[in-house]
C-alpha positions in Angstrom: 0.0 0.0 0.0 1.5 3.3 -1.1 0.0 5.4 1.8 0.1 5.0 5.5 -3.3 4.0 7.0 -4.4 6.2 9.9 -6.4 5.1 13.0 -9.4 7.2 11.9 -10.4 9.6 9.1 -9.8 12.5 11.5 -6.1 11.6 11.7 -5.5 11.9 8.0 -3.1 14.8 7.3 -2.1 16.7 4.1 1.2 14.8 4.1 -0.7 11.5 3.9 -2.7 12.7 1.0 0.5 13.9 -0.8 2.1 10.5 -0.1 -1.0 8.9 -1.7 -0.3 10.7 -5.0 -1.8 14.2 -5.0 0.2 17.4 -5.4 0.5 19.7 -2.4 -2.0 22.2 -3.9 -4.6 19.4 -4.6 -4.0 17.8 -1.2 -5.2 20.8 0.7 -8.4 21.0 -1.3 -9.0 17.3 -1.0 -8.5 17.3 2.7 -10.9 20.2 3.1 -13.6 18.3 1.1 -12.9 15.1 3.2 -13.3 16.9 6.5 -16.4 18.7 5.3 -18.1 15.4 4.3 -17.2 13.6 7.4 -17.3 16.4 10.0 -20.6 15.4 11.6 -20.1 11.6 11.5 -16.5 10.8 12.2 -17.4 8.6 15.1 -19.6 6.5 12.9 -17.4 4.8 10.4 -20.2 3.5 8.1 -21.9 6.9 8.1 -18.5 8.6 7.4 -17.8 6.4 4.4 -21.3 6.8 3.1 -20.9 10.6 3.3 -17.6 10.4 1.4 -19.1 8.5 -1.4 -22.3 10.6 -1.6 -20.2 13.8 -1.7 -18.0 12.5 -4.5 -14.9 13.3 -2.5 -13.0 10.3 -4.1 -13.0 10.3 -7.9 -12.1 7.4 -10.3 -9.1 9.4 -11.5 -7.6 9.7 -8.0 -4.7 7.3 -7.3 -5.8 4.0 -5.8 -3.5 4.7 -2.9 -5.8 7.7 -2.0 -8.9 5.5 -2.0 -7.0 3.0 0.2 -5.9 5.7 2.6 -9.5 7.0 3.1 -11.3 3.7 3.2 -9.0 1.8 5.5 -8.5 4.8 7.8 -12.2 5.3 8.2 -12.7 1.6 9.0 -9.5 1.2 11.0 -11.4 0.8 14.3 -14.2 -1.3 12.9 -15.0 -4.3 15.0 -15.8 -7.1 12.5 -16.7 -9.6 15.3 -19.4 -7.4 16.6 -20.6 -5.6 13.5 -19.7 -7.9 10.6 -17.7 -6.7 7.5 -17.5 -2.9 6.9 -19.9 -1.8 4.2 -18.8 0.2 1.2 -22.1 0.6 -0.7 -25.3 1.9 0.6 -28.5 1.5 -1.4 -30.5 4.7 -2.0 -34.1 4.6 -0.7 -35.2 6.4 -3.9 -33.1 4.4 -6.4 -34.1 1.1 -4.9 -37.7 1.6 -5.9 -36.7 2.0 -9.5 -34.9 -1.3 -9.7 -36.7 -4.3 -11.3 -37.2 -6.0 -8.0 -38.0 -2.8 -6.1 -40.6 -1.8 -8.6 -42.3 -5.2 -8.3 -42.1 -5.1 -4.5 -43.7 -1.6 -4.4 -46.5 -2.8 -6.7 -47.2 -6.1 -4.9 -45.6 -5.9 -1.4 -48.5 -4.4 0.4 -50.9 -6.9 -1.1 -48.6 -9.9 -0.5 -47.1 -9.0 2.9 -49.8 -6.7 4.3 -48.9 -4.1 6.9 -45.5 -5.7 7.4 -44.3 -4.3 4.1 -42.4 -1.0 4.4 -40.0 -0.5 1.4 -37.7 -2.6 -0.9 -34.7 -2.2 1.5 -36.2 -2.9 4.9 -38.7 -5.5 3.6 -36.3 -7.4 1.3 -35.8 -10.3 3.7 -39.5 -10.7 4.1 -40.1 -10.7 0.4 -37.3 -13.2 -0.1 -38.9 -15.5 2.5 -42.2 -15.1 0.8 -40.7 -16.1 -2.6 -39.3 -19.3 -1.0 -42.6 -20.2 0.6 -44.9 -19.1 -2.2 -43.0 -20.1 -5.4 -46.0 -20.1 -7.7 -47.0 -16.5 -6.8 -43.4 -15.3 -7.2 -42.8 -16.9 -10.6 -46.1 -15.6 -12.0 -44.9 -12.1 -11.2 -41.5 -12.6 -12.7 -42.7 -14.3 -15.9 -44.5 -11.1 -16.8 -41.2 -9.3 -16.9 -39.4 -11.6 -19.3 -39.9 -12.1 -23.0 -41.1 -15.7 -22.7 -43.6 -16.8 -25.3 -45.5 -20.1 -24.7 -47.0 -21.7 -27.8 -49.0 -23.7 -25.2 -49.4 -22.2 -21.8 -48.4 -24.3 -18.8 -51.2 -26.0 -16.9 -49.8 -24.6 -13.7 -46.5 -23.2 -12.4 -45.7 -26.1 -10.1 -47.0 -29.7 -10.0 -46.4 -31.3 -6.6 -48.4 -34.4 -7.2 -45.4 -36.7 -8.0 -43.7 -37.1 -4.6 -40.9 -39.2 -6.1 -39.5 -36.0 -7.8 -37.4 -34.2 -5.2 -37.8 -30.9 -7.0 -41.3 -31.5 -8.3 -42.4 -30.6 -11.9 -42.3 -27.0 -13.2 -44.5 -25.6 -16.0 -46.2 -28.9 -16.9 -47.8 -28.9 -20.3 -45.9 -25.8 -21.5 -44.5 -25.8 -25.1 -42.1 -23.2 -26.4 -38.8 -22.6 -28.1 -36.6 -20.6 -25.8 -34.3 -19.5 -28.6 -37.2 -18.0 -30.5 -38.1 -16.0 -27.3 -34.7 -14.3 -27.6 -35.3 -13.2 -31.2 -38.8 -11.7 -31.1 -39.8 -8.0 -30.6 -41.3 -7.5 -27.2 -43.5 -4.4 -26.7 -43.3 -4.3 -22.9 -39.5 -4.1 -23.1 -39.7 -1.6 -25.9 -37.8 -4.1 -28.0 -38.3 -3.7 -31.8 -36.7 -5.3 -34.8 -34.4 -2.2 -34.9 -33.3 -2.6 -31.3 -29.6 -3.3 -30.9 -29.2 -7.0 -30.0 -25.4 -7.3 -30.1 -22.5 -4.9 -30.0 -19.0 -6.1 -30.4 -15.4 -5.0 -30.8 -12.3 -6.7 -32.2 -9.0 -6.7 -30.5 -6.6 -4.3 -32.1 -9.3 -2.1 -33.7 -10.1 0.0 -30.6 -9.8 3.2 -32.6 -12.5 2.1 -35.1 -16.2 2.2 -34.6 -17.7 -0.8 -32.8 -19.9 -3.2 -34.6 -23.7 -3.5 -34.1 -26.3 -6.0 -35.0 -30.0 -5.3 -34.8 -32.6 -7.8 -33.5 -33.9 -8.4 -37.0 -30.4 -9.0 -38.4 -29.7 -11.4 -35.6 -32.9 -13.3 -36.2 -32.1 -13.5 -40.0 -28.6 -14.9 -39.4 -29.8 -17.4 -36.8 -32.5 -18.7 -39.2 -29.9 -19.0 -42.0 -27.7 -21.2 -39.8 -30.7 -23.2 -38.6 -31.7 -23.9 -42.2 -28.1 -25.1 -43.0 -28.2 -27.3 -39.9 -31.4 -29.0 -41.2 -29.6 -30.1 -44.3 -27.0 -32.0 -42.3 -28.5 -33.3 -39.0 -31.5 -34.9 -37.4 -33.6 -33.2 -34.8 -32.2 -33.9 -31.4 -28.6 -34.4 -32.6 -26.0 -33.0 -30.3 -23.7 -30.4 -31.8 -20.7 -29.0 -30.0 -19.3 -25.4 -29.9 -15.6 -25.0 -29.1 -14.6 -21.4 -29.8 -14.4 -18.0 -28.2 -17.7 -16.4 -27.5 -17.9 -14.3 -30.6 -20.9 -12.9 -32.5 -20.8 -16.0 -34.7 -20.7 -18.3 -31.7 -23.8 -16.7 -30.3 -25.6 -17.1 -33.7 -24.6 -20.8 -33.9 -25.7 -21.3 -30.3 -29.2 -19.9 -30.8 -29.6 -21.6 -34.2 -28.9 -25.1 -32.8 -31.6 -24.6 -30.2 -34.1 -22.9 -32.6 -33.8 -25.9 -34.9 -34.5 -28.5 -32.2 -30.9 -29.7 -31.8 -28.8 -29.7 -28.6 -25.7 -27.6 -27.9 -22.7 -29.2 -26.3 -20.5 -26.5 -24.8 -16.7 -27.0 -24.7 -14.4 -24.3 -23.4 -11.8 -23.2 -25.9 -8.9 -23.6 -23.4 -9.1 -27.4 -23.2 -6.4 -29.7 -24.3 -7.2 -32.2 -27.1 -7.8 -35.1 -24.7 -10.3 -33.1 -22.8 -12.1 -32.0 -26.0 -12.3 -35.6 -27.0 -13.6 -36.7 -23.6 -16.4 -34.2 -23.7 -17.3 -35.1 -27.3 -17.5 -38.7 -26.4 -19.5 -38.5 -23.2 -21.9 -36.1 -24.8 -22.2 -38.2 -27.9 -21.8 -35.1 -30.1 -22.2 -35.6 -33.9 -20.3 -32.5 -35.0 -18.4 -29.4 -33.7 -18.3 -25.7 -34.6 -14.8 -24.2 -34.0 -12.4 -21.5 -35.1 -9.1 -21.9 -37.0 -7.3 -19.8 -34.4 -7.8 -17.8 -31.2 -6.7 -14.2 -31.2 -5.4 -13.1 -27.8 -3.1 -10.3 -27.0 -2.2 -9.8 -30.6 -1.1 -13.4 -31.0 -2.7 -16.4 -32.9 -3.2 -19.6 -31.0 -4.2 -22.8 -32.8 -7.7 -24.1 -32.0 -8.8 -26.2 -35.0 -5.6 -28.3 -34.7 -6.5 -29.1 -31.1 -10.1 -30.1 -32.2 -8.7 -32.3 -34.9 -6.4 -34.1 -32.5 -9.2 -34.5 -29.9 -12.1 -35.7 -32.1 -12.8 -37.3 -35.5 -16.3 -35.8 -35.5 -17.2 -33.4 -38.4 -15.9 -29.9 -37.7 -17.3 -26.7 -39.2 -14.4 -24.2 -39.1 -15.0 -20.4 -38.7 -12.2 -18.0 -39.5 -11.0 -15.9 -36.5 -10.6 -12.9 -38.7 -11.9 -12.0 -42.2 -13.7 -14.4 -44.5 -11.0 -16.8 -45.4 -9.7 -19.7 -43.2 -6.1 -19.7 -42.1 -6.1 -23.5 -42.2 -7.0 -26.3 -44.6 -9.9 -28.3 -43.3 -9.3 -32.1 -43.2 -11.3 -34.4 -45.3 -14.9 -34.4 -44.2 -14.7 -31.1 -42.4 -16.2 -27.9 -43.7 -15.5 -24.2 -43.8 -18.0 -21.7 -42.4 -18.5 -20.3 -45.9 -19.3 -23.7 -47.4 -21.6 -24.5 -44.5 -23.7 -21.3 -45.0 -23.9 -22.0 -48.7 -26.1 -25.0 -47.9 -28.9 -22.6 -47.0 -28.8 -20.9 -50.4 -31.9 -21.2 -52.5 -34.0 -22.3 -49.6 -36.8 -20.2 -48.0 -35.4 -17.6 -45.6 -38.3 -18.2 -43.2 -37.8 -20.8 -40.6 -40.3 -22.5 -38.3 -38.8 -23.1 -34.8 -39.1 -26.6 -33.3 -41.4 -26.3 -30.3 -40.8 -28.6 -27.4 -41.9 -29.1 -23.8 -40.4 -26.9 -21.1 -38.3 -29.8 -19.8 -36.8 -30.6 -23.3 -33.0 -30.8 -23.5 -31.3 -27.8 -25.2 -27.8 -27.6 -23.9 -25.2 -30.0 -22.3 -22.7 -28.5 -19.9 -20.0 -30.2 -17.9 -19.0 -30.3 -14.3 -15.5 -30.1 -12.9 -14.9 -33.8 -13.3 -14.4 -34.6 -9.7 -14.6 -38.4 -10.2 -12.2 -38.4 -13.2 -14.8 -38.0 -15.9 -16.8 -34.8 -16.2 -20.5 -35.2 -15.3 -22.8 -34.4 -18.2 -25.3 -31.8 -17.0 -28.5 -31.3 -19.1 -30.0 -27.9 -19.5 -33.7 -27.8 -20.3 -35.7 -24.8 -21.5 -36.5 -24.0 -17.9 -32.8 -23.2 -17.1 -32.6 -20.0 -19.3 -35.8 -18.7 -17.6 -34.3 -19.1 -14.2 -31.0 -17.4 -15.3 -32.8 -14.5 -16.9 -35.0 -14.1 -13.8 -32.1 -14.1 -11.4 -30.2 -11.5 -13.5 -33.4 -9.4 -13.7 -33.7 -9.5 -9.9 -30.2 -9.4 -8.6 -28.2 -7.6 -11.2 -31.1 -5.4 -12.1 -30.6 -6.0 -15.8 -33.1 -3.8 -17.7 -34.2 -3.3 -21.3 -31.7 -1.2 -23.3 -28.9 -2.1 -20.8 -25.5 -3.0 -22.3 -24.3 -6.2 -20.6 -20.7 -7.4 -20.9 -19.2 -10.4 -19.2 -16.1 -12.0 -20.8 -16.8 -15.8 -20.7 -17.2 -18.8 -23.0 -20.0 -21.1 -24.1 -18.1 -24.0 -22.5 -18.7 -22.5 -19.0 -22.2 -22.0 -17.6 -21.8 -18.2 -17.6 -21.8 -18.2 -21.4 -25.4 -19.5 -21.9 -26.5 -17.5 -18.8 -25.2 -14.3 -20.5 -27.0 -15.0 -23.8 -30.4 -15.7 -22.2 -30.1 -13.0 -19.5 -29.6 -10.3 -22.1 -32.1 -11.4 -24.7 -35.0 -12.4 -22.4 -34.6 -9.1 -20.5 -34.4 -6.9 -23.6 -30.8 -5.9 -23.0 -27.9 -5.6 -25.5 -25.3 -8.3 -25.4 -21.7 -6.9 -25.6 -18.9 -9.1 -26.9 -15.2 -8.4 -27.1 -13.3 -10.5 -29.7 -10.0 -10.7 -28.0 -8.3 -10.9 -24.6 -10.1 -9.2 -21.7 -6.7 -8.8 -20.0 -5.6 -5.8 -22.0 -6.4 -2.1 -22.2 -8.3 -2.7 -25.4 -11.0 -4.5 -23.5 -11.2 -1.7 -20.9 -11.6 0.9 -23.6 -14.4 -1.2 -25.2 -16.2 -1.0 -21.8 -16.1 2.7 -22.1 -16.9 3.0 -25.8 -20.1 0.9 -25.8 -21.2 2.5 -22.5 -21.5 -0.8 -20.6 -24.1 -0.6 -17.8 -23.7 -4.1 -16.3 -20.1 -5.5 -16.2 -19.3 -9.0 -15.1 -15.8 -10.4 -14.4 -13.8 -12.9 -12.4 -11.5 -11.8 -9.6 -8.4 -12.8 -11.6 -9.4 -10.3 -14.3 -9.9 -7.5 -11.9 -6.5 -8.2 -10.4 -4.9 -7.9 -13.8 -6.7 -4.6 -14.7 -5.7 -3.2 -11.4 -2.0 -4.3 -11.6 -1.7 -2.7 -15.1 -3.7 0.4 -14.2 -5.6 -0.4 -17.4 -8.5 2.0 -16.8 -6.4 5.1 -16.5 -7.9 7.9 -18.5 -11.0 5.8 -19.3 -14.6 6.5 -18.1 -16.4 3.6 -16.5 -19.0 5.7 -14.7 -21.8 4.5 -17.0 -21.6 1.2 -15.2 -24.5 0.8 -12.9 -23.9 -2.7 -11.6 -20.7 -4.8 -11.3 -20.7 -8.6 -10.8 -18.1 -11.3 -10.2 -18.2 -15.0 -10.3 -16.0 -18.1 -10.3 -13.6 -17.6 -7.4 -13.1 -15.7 -4.1 -12.7 -11.9 -4.5 -9.9 -9.8 -2.9 -11.2 -6.9 -0.8 -8.7 -4.4 -2.1 -9.2 -5.5 -5.7 -13.0 -4.9 -5.2 -12.3 -1.5 -3.7 -10.3 -0.6 -6.8 -12.9 -1.9 -9.2 -15.8 -0.2 -7.5 -13.9 3.1 -7.2 -13.5 3.1 -11.1 -17.3 3.5 -11.3 -17.8 6.0 -8.5 -18.5 3.2 -6.1 -21.3 1.2 -7.7 -22.2 -2.2 -6.1 -20.4 -5.4 -6.8 -22.6 -8.5 -6.7 -20.9 -11.8 -5.9 -22.6 -14.5 -7.9 -22.6 -18.3 -7.4 -25.1 -21.1 -7.8 -28.2 -20.1 -6.0 -26.7 -16.9 -4.5 -26.0 -13.3 -5.4 -24.2 -11.9 -2.4 -26.8 -13.8 -0.5 -29.5 -16.4 -1.4 -31.3 -15.7 -4.7 -35.0 -15.1 -4.9 -37.0 -18.3 -4.2 -33.9 -20.1 -3.1 -34.0 -21.5 0.4 -31.0 -23.0 2.2 -29.6 -23.7 5.6 -26.0 -23.9 6.9 -25.2 -27.2 8.5 -23.0 -28.0 11.5 -20.6 -30.9 11.5 -23.4 -33.3 12.6 -25.6 -32.2 9.7 -27.9 -30.1 11.9 -29.0 -26.7 10.6 -28.0 -23.6 12.4 -30.8 -21.0 13.2 -31.3 -18.6 10.3 -30.1 -15.5 12.2 -27.1 -17.1 13.9 -23.5 -16.2 12.7 -22.0 -19.6 11.8 -19.9 -21.5 9.3 -20.7 -24.8 7.7 -21.7 -26.7 4.6 -24.7 -25.4 2.6 -27.8 -27.5 2.2 -30.2 -26.2 -0.5 -33.9 -26.6 -0.3 -34.8 -29.1 -3.1 -37.6 -26.9 -4.5 -35.5 -24.9 -6.9 -36.9 -23.8 -10.2 -34.5 -24.3 -13.1 -32.2 -26.8 -11.4 -31.5 -30.0 -13.2 -33.0 -33.2 -11.8 -30.8 -35.7 -13.7 -27.3 -36.3 -15.0 -26.7 -37.9 -18.3 -23.7 -40.1 -17.2 -24.1 -40.3 -13.4 -26.6 -40.9 -10.6 -28.1 -37.5 -9.8 -29.5 -38.5 -6.5 -26.2 -40.1 -5.5 -24.3 -37.0 -6.4 -26.5 -34.3 -4.9 -28.7 -36.0 -2.3 -27.2 -39.1 -0.8 -26.0 -38.4 2.8 -27.8 -35.1 3.1 -30.1 -34.6 6.1 -33.8 -34.2 6.1 -35.1 -30.7 6.8 -38.8 -30.0 7.4 -39.8 -33.3 5.8 -37.7 -33.0 2.6 -34.1 -34.1 1.9 -31.7 -31.2 1.4 -29.7 -30.9 -1.8 -25.9 -30.8 -1.7 -24.4 -27.5 -2.8 -20.7 -28.2 -2.1 -19.5 -24.9 -0.6 -18.6 -24.1 3.0 -20.3 -20.7 3.9 -19.7 -18.3 6.7 -22.6 -16.1 7.9 -21.4 -13.1 9.8 -23.0 -10.7 12.2 -25.5 -8.6 10.1 -26.3 -11.5 7.8 -23.4 -11.2 5.3 -22.0 -14.3 3.7 -18.4 -15.5 2.8 -17.7 -18.5 0.7 -14.9 -20.4 2.5 -14.2 -23.1 -0.1 -15.4 -26.5 -1.2 -16.7 -29.1 1.1 -15.2 -31.8 -1.1 -11.9 -32.1 -2.9 -13.0 -29.8 -5.8 -10.9 -26.7 -6.2 -11.4 -23.4 -8.0 -8.4 -22.3 -10.2 -8.7 -19.0 -12.1 -12.5 -19.3 -12.0 -12.5 -22.9 -13.3 -13.7 -25.6 -11.0 -11.6 -28.8 -11.3 -10.7 -31.7 -9.1 -7.7 -32.9 -7.1 -8.2 -36.3 -8.7 -7.8 -34.9 -12.3 -4.7 -32.9 -11.4 -3.1 -35.8 -9.5 -3.7 -38.1 -12.4 -1.8 -35.8 -14.7 1.0 -35.1 -12.3 1.6 -38.7 -11.3 3.1 -39.4 -14.7 5.2 -36.3 -14.9 8.4 -37.9 -13.4 9.6 -41.5 -13.1 10.7 -40.9 -9.6 7.3 -40.1 -8.3 5.3 -42.5 -6.1 2.2 -40.3 -5.8 1.0 -36.7 -5.6 -1.6 -34.7 -3.8 -3.2 -31.6 -5.2 -4.7 -29.0 -2.9 -5.8 -25.4 -3.2 -4.7 -22.7 -0.8 -6.6 -19.5 -0.2 -4.3 -16.6 0.5 -4.6 -15.1 4.0 -5.5 -11.7 2.6 -8.2 -13.2 0.4 -8.2 -13.6 -3.4 -8.2 -16.6 -5.8 -7.2 -20.0 -4.7 -3.6 -21.2 -5.5 -2.6 -24.6 -6.6 -0.2 -26.5 -4.4 1.1 -30.0 -5.2 2.7 -32.3 -2.7 4.8 -35.2 -3.9 6.1 -38.5 -2.4 9.1 -39.9 -4.1 9.6 -43.6 -4.7 12.8 -43.7 -2.7 11.1 -42.0 0.3 13.5 -39.1 0.3 12.7 -35.4 0.6 15.8 -34.1 -1.0 14.6 -33.9 -4.6 14.5 -30.8 -6.7 11.1 -29.2 -6.0 11.6 -26.5 -8.6 12.3 -29.1 -11.3 9.2 -31.0 -10.3 7.2 -27.7 -10.4 8.2 -27.2 -14.0 7.4 -30.8 -14.9 4.0 -30.5 -13.2 3.2 -27.3 -15.0 4.1 -28.7 -18.4 2.0 -31.8 -17.8 -1.0 -29.9 -16.7 -0.8 -27.4 -19.6 -0.5 -30.3 -22.1 -3.0 -32.7 -20.7 -5.5 -30.8 -18.6 -5.8 -27.0 -19.0 -3.1 -24.4 -19.9 -4.8 -21.8 -17.6 -4.0 -23.7 -14.4 -0.8 -22.4 -12.7 1.2 -24.4 -10.1 2.1 -22.0 -7.3 3.8 -24.3 -4.8 5.5 -27.7 -4.7 6.7 -29.6 -1.7 8.3 -33.0 -1.4 7.1 -35.0 1.7 8.0 -38.5 3.0 4.3 -39.6 3.1 0.7 -38.4 3.1 -1.7 -38.4 6.1 -4.4 -41.1 5.6 -7.5 -42.4 7.3 -7.6 -46.0 8.7 -9.2 -47.0 5.4 -6.2 -45.5 3.5 -8.1 -42.5 2.2 -6.0 -39.4 1.6 -6.6 -36.6 4.1 -6.3 -33.6 1.8 -7.9 -31.3 4.3 -5.0 -32.1 6.8 -2.5 -31.4 4.0 -4.3 -28.1 3.2 -4.3 -27.0 6.9 -0.6 -27.9 7.3 0.3 -25.9 4.2 -1.7 -22.9 5.3 0.1 -22.9 8.6 3.5 -23.3 7.0 2.9 -20.6 4.4 1.5 -18.2 7.0 4.6 -18.7 9.2 6.8 -18.1 6.2 5.0 -14.8 5.4 5.8 -13.5 8.9 9.5 -13.9 8.5 
């Protein structure tokens, strides 16, 4: 930290402000503004910080050291144990009534909650509890807000007659095509054929105008691809997409679903073996891919990895321009030749309408058991995603929503459906989100909702990549995938004049999502009282609209329900995270309850990493992979412990680290970074010889903490 933190805001002096980066002349004016804003509330830290933000004392162009000086000095005496984490954002009583959820609460709160309803802020907990206990009422309200068109209306919202189904049946009898819903004008959202559906920019072309596509243009291109698909595949065939999330990728994604086929999402970072595994377990008939990936001004082969991983037919799209930079192998096809199959056919296309629980997308889990679980997405899942984004990210019609991701990760499909079912514009950046070009794109297209992962934020901050850029049009920030660092979040929010950051995970948006019920369990599986600060494994209520009720290659009940306790007559569903609830009702994710780890926003398993590392050196007996969360917060780091065949501990740990890194990059995922390697004589085990990774993790935490004190 560049500036010294004081014991209170009143102790900050002009010299501190200068040390934080302001000139002597500016320091005096800043200090006067700071004292004016906090003069009446210096003894109340939260009120003092709220006053600083409201008065605009801190600006995005101020050095981050100045933001740190003020924030950490104000909260220097804050008692977390008694008061919970220090707040940095305070919802406006006026603005909250203009949000999506606030507007619906104002319209329906008095009727549904009676005299207990006050306003969207103070009554939020009551309304959330109502949504959990009265799901049919809540979902009827939300459906009116989304552009969901049923060809046949559901008989009811929820059918609880079949007690064998843990999550019951949703929207029985409903028939629709969820991709078509994304492509239609929608008067209540002021969405017309001329509305901007997609805006995108290409890396290296930041000084050129951005690209736009209207809703009508998007619909036309999606129908063209769907027509071409009909000439090659049968309804229900599974078709993979392994490429960056470009405009063409979105068109292909929607066309597959519009035509009654099933998308198989594969992340473009996977090694050939992992591509092949996913093609095999999903039984995909073909794959859309790109010749290269453009990142940071460099070209990285993608089609060659696809060819090595699978023999299925590939349709290859050029990363830039109209011509491929590779020669397709025999049986594969260029994007241009694929589109030509639609020539001469009617430009009108009739969507394939299916039941609400029809399969539309296959996603993959982390592969904890060695083979990734095949997770089916039905037409209900997009509705859930769009509704959660509507409620918790306040995504509105005409918003510009940008979230760098991929169709191989769940956030890719979530982003598509959240934008189009809410009438927002989908923003895409064709290139690396790690550079200044991406940050300038955020400014140029006036992004209003920006999503990220903490690793991205750390990179933007380290490079000071937003310097001179205007991010103040952003209304909501969001992050997903891994634990956030407090100071990184302070930096990110400060770029936007301190807009809120919503932490997202399955069933939670900085707290439980609407209609989602859960309890925190102690070590004996007993739920803690709802208002008690505690820490333990999460147990989800099984009544969760949009959740899958099956796996295509594993026993769903065994994975998500076996061993979970009964709560109020129903078995809880396994979530997998350890959650801490603090004083004041705030939540912290403390890691996985099993041996799954989160590396760079990608969930993977110890088993998979160990499988790869065990073959990295002939002298290895076995390895154990664990993730360590830094003491100051932030993303998990990968540590690998090794036992040598000769039982010694004198091997070269740095050499092993290099070998492990190469093996993981080649055989698993090039995005995973090995942070620490240690050679040990043996691993701690249970009486039944099961490896105690939690013990290893605790030992490493203690060792690294002691080392950091030296």
